[in-house]
N, C-alpha and C positions, 0 to 999 in steps of 0.2 A: 297502327301506330306501335312503335317499339316501346318496350316497358321503360318507364321513367322511375328511377329510384330517387324519391324526393329528398331523402337524407343526404344525397350528394351535394345539395345546395343549401342545407340547413346549418345555421349557427345558433347554438343554444347556450353559449357562455361557458361550455366545458373545454373548449379549445381556443387557441389564439387565432383570430382572424387576421390574415395578411392580404391586403388588396392586390399586392404585386404578384402573389402566388395564386390568384384566382382567375380562372379562364373567362374570357369574354366571348368565346366561341367553342362549342363542343360538337361532337358528331350529331348529325341530324336524327331526330326521333320520328321522321316521316320518310317515306320512299320517294314520293313525288308530290306535286301540287294536289292531285286528286286524293291521295292518302292523307295529306294534311287537312284538306277541307272535310273529309269524312270523319277523321279523328276529332277535329274541333267541334263538329256538329254533335257528335256523341257526348263530348264533355259538356257542351252547352245544355243539352237536354238533361244530363245528369245534374248539373248545377241547378237548373230550374226545378227539378223534382225535389232535390234536397232543400232548396229554399222554401218551397211550398210546405214541406213537412215542418221546417223550423218556424214558419209563419203560423201554422196551425197549432204547433206545440206551445209557442209563445212563452218560453222560459229563457231562451238565450238570445243575445244580440251578437252580431258578428262585425268586427271592424277590420277592414283590409287597407293597409297603408302602402302607398307606392311612392318611392323616392328614387331619383335618378338625376344624372347630369342632363343638360339640354340635349334634345334630339335622340334620347335613348329609346323612345317609342312608348311612353306612358299612355298617351291618348288612344293610340291605335290598339294597344293591348287591352285597355278597359273596354273599348267598343267590341273587340273580337271576343273576349272572354265572357262578358256578361250579356251579349246579344241573345235574346230569347228568354232571359230570366224575367219573370213577372215583375213589372215595375212597381206593383203595389207594395212589395216587400224589399225594394232596392232603392238606396239613396246614394247620390254622388255629391261630393263637395270638393271644389278645387280652391286651394289656398293661394291667394295672390299677395301683393304687398299689403301689410296691415293698414287698416283705416285708422283715422284719428280716434274713433270710438274704441277700436281694438287696442290701440296703444295706451289708452287710459286704463286698461285692465292688466292683470298679470299675464305672463307669456303663454299660459295654457288656456286662458279663458275662451279665446275665439274657437279653439278646437273642442273644448268641453261642451259648448252649446250645440255642437253638430254630432255628438256621439249617438250611436244607434239605439233605437228603441228595441225592446224585446221582440223577437220574431222577425227582425229586419237585418239586412246586410247594408252597412254603410261603407262606402269606398272613399278614402281620402287620396286625392291627387295632390301630393305634397302634404305636409302635416306639421305638427308641433316640432318635428325634427329639424325644420328649417332654423329653429332657434339655436341649434348646435351645429349647423352646417353653414348657411349663408352668414349668420351673425358671427360665427366663429372665424370665418374667413375675413369678414369685414367688421371687426370688433368696435369700430367707431360708431356703429349703429346703436350700441348699448347706450352711449352717452348722448348722441345727437338726436335720436328719435324715440328710444324706449323709456326715457324719463326715469331711469333708476337713480336712487340716491347715490351721491358721489362715493360714499364709503363702500358701496356694493361692488364697484369695479376697481378698487385700489389694488386688489390682487386678482388679476384676470383669470388665473388658473382655477381659483375657487369658484368663480362664476360658472365655468363649464362643469366642474365637479358637482356643484349643487344642482345644476340643470339636469345632468345625467341622473342624479339621485331622484329628483322630482319626477322626471319622466318614468323612471323605473317604478317608483312608488305609485304613480297614477295607473300604470299598466297592471301592477299587482292588484290594486284596488278594483279595477274594472273586471279583471279575471275572477276575483272572489265574488263579484256580484253578477256573474253569468255573462259578461261581455268577453267573448273570445277575440283574440287579436293575432293577426299574422302580418308581418312586415316584409315588403319586397324592396330590394335594391336592384334596379335594372342596370347591370354593369356593362356599359358600352366602352369600347376602346376609343382612344383619341383619334385614331385613323378613321374608324367608322363614323365618328361624330363629324370629322372634317367632311367626309363624303356627303352626309345627310344635310349638313348646313348649306353646302354649296348647291345641293339639289333644291333646297328651299328658295334659293335665290334664282336659279336658272329656270325653275318651273313656275310660271305665273300663278298657277292654281295653288301653289304652296307658299306664295309670298306672304300671305296673312299670318303664317306660322312663324315667320322670321322676325326677330327683334335684334336691333343693333347691339343691345346690351348682352346678348348671347356671345357675341364676338369678344366683347370686353372681358366677360367672365372667363373665357378660355385662357386668359393670361394667368388665371389663378388655378389652373388645372391641378397642379401638384398639391396645393393647399386644400382643395376640395377632396382630393383622394385621401389625404391624411385625416380630414374631418370625418369622412365616411367611415374610415377604418376605426377611428376612435369611437364614434357613435355606436357602431355595431358591436365593438368589443365591450363597451360600457353598459349596453342595454339589452344584450341577448340573454334570454332565459329559456328554460325548458317550456314554460307556459306561454311565453310571448317571444317566440324565436324570430330571427331574421332569416330570410332566404335571399341569397345572392344569386341572381339569375343572369347567365350569359346573354347579352342583349345584341350582339352583332348580327344574329339571324333572328328576324322578327317572328317568323313562323315557329321556330323552335321555342323561342321565349314564351309565346302565347300558349303553346301546348304544355310547357312546364308549369306556368303560372296556374292554368286551369286545373291541372292535375293536383297541384298542391292544395288549392282551395277546396276541391272536391274531397280530398282525403281528410282535411280538417273538419269539414261539415259531416262527413260520414263517421267521424270519431265521436260526435256528440250523441247523447242518448235522446234522440228525437224521433217522434212518430206522430201520425195523425191521432187525435184523441179518440179513445174507444168508448162507446156508450155501453152502459150496463144493461142487464136483461129487462128491467122495468122500462127504461127509456126505449129499448128496441120495440117492446110491445106497444108503447104509446105511439111511437112513430108509425108502426104498422097499422094502428087503428085510424090514423089520419089519411091513409091511402084512399079509403072509401069516401071520406069527406071531400078530398081533393077531386075525386072523380065525379062526385055529385055536383060540385061547384061548376064543373064544365057544362053540365046540362041545364044549370039554372039560367 
């Protein structure tokens, strides 16, 4: 696998993010399919080893957020990247339309209850960012379903301003408490999305992935692009950066994502707990007892 410079895809709030200037396809980081499979397997093994260290260390939690337009490849990327990672320390949560119970709480509640425990990796397939993406594109949701007091949406711009602030404050709070966060926006082109949606219709084995609502939402493509641009600009920080990943090539995308996650895990001060000399002596003394138990 060719070297991937993860900073090429990183936005930490120090520069202005422009979605129109961001590539959806870059040169391949693999030579052929065999090279891709080999490189992915190496990264999968590395992620598993790092996660085991984090689990044993039990001081950090790790939250990985995936956001994207429909058909960008989130599900396939999650499956490819985390395949082989010990499920004992790995959690996945996919956010769908809010339930009535969730709508009776504040907009961050349903994601807060799914946050990672120390020692574990939690992956959000969509997240609280839907509240400044889908809801921003369809602001009628605020009044019709989210039950906000009327005065709260008299000035709609303030709603988004406050939500960006609330999200940034949540992420700052989590970071200070040992929960590391990285956020991925899988950036697919409209042309590639067209191809993939049609494939879902033409291939009976992919029909289950297709929802008529996906076609309706394409009418709001430009509004969603603007909403993503705003969200990334308003919530990118050094400690909780956004990574904008070219998504037109799924293999490339998976290698980039896996490399970024591995780099972040390696940056943590984690290792297997070391026992002191007294414990080592005690453990050694148990060897004879274990052997004697075999004969009993």
